[in-house]
N, C-alpha and C positions, 0 to 999 in steps of 0.2 A: 517571224518578223515582230518587231516591237514598234510602238508608236513613238513619235517625237517626244511626247510628254514623258514617257517611260525612260527614254534615253536621257532627257534633261534631268530627271529625278536621280538617275544613277550617277550622272556627272556631278550633281550637287552633293550626293552622298560621298562620292570619292573625294571631293574637295573638303568636305567636313572631316573625313578620315585623315586627310593630310594635316589639318589643323590639330586633330587629336594627337597625331604622332608628334607634331611640334611641341605640344604641351608636355608629352612624355619625355621628349629629349631635353626640353627646357628644365624639367625636374631633375634629370640626370646631371645636367650642366650645373645646376644650383648645388647639388650634393657635392660634386667635384670641387666647385669653387669654394665651398665651405670646409673642405678638407676631408680626407679619407685616411683613416689610420692604417699604417702598415704598407702604404704605397708611396713610392718615391715621387716627388713633385714633378720631375721631368716626365714620368709615365703619365701622371694625371694631366699635365699640360698637353701632351700628345693626344690623349683621349679627348680632352676638351676641344682641341682643334678638329678632331674627327667629327665630334658631335656638332660643332658649328657648321661644318661642311654639309652634314646630313640635313640640318635645319634649313640651310640655304637651298639645298635640292628640293626639300619639301615645299618651301615657299615658291620655288620655280614651278613645281607641279601644280600647286593650287592656282597660280596665276594663269597657267595654260588651261586649266579646267574652267576658270572664270571666262576666258576668251572663247572656249568651246560653247559654254552656256549662252554667251552673248550672241554668237553666230547662229545658234539654233533658235533662240527666243526673240531676237531683235530688241531685247530689252537691254538698255545700257545703264551703267551706274549714274546716279544723280550727280550733278556737278555743283550743287549748292550746299 
């Protein structure tokens, strides 16, 4: 068994990892958008679309992890 605090810490770490992945995917997207030699533009456009979809998924995961943390902690984001 683990404590609620340990679970909340792990959820926070997972959310942080999601944003780390987003940073990595954003770097790949930037590289593709700035051009890659020896690769057809249609291939790059297809890969860029896949990366955008992955980023969207990662944002969705981070949002769910935020909601899990709120449920466990009863701490809500500031509204000001």
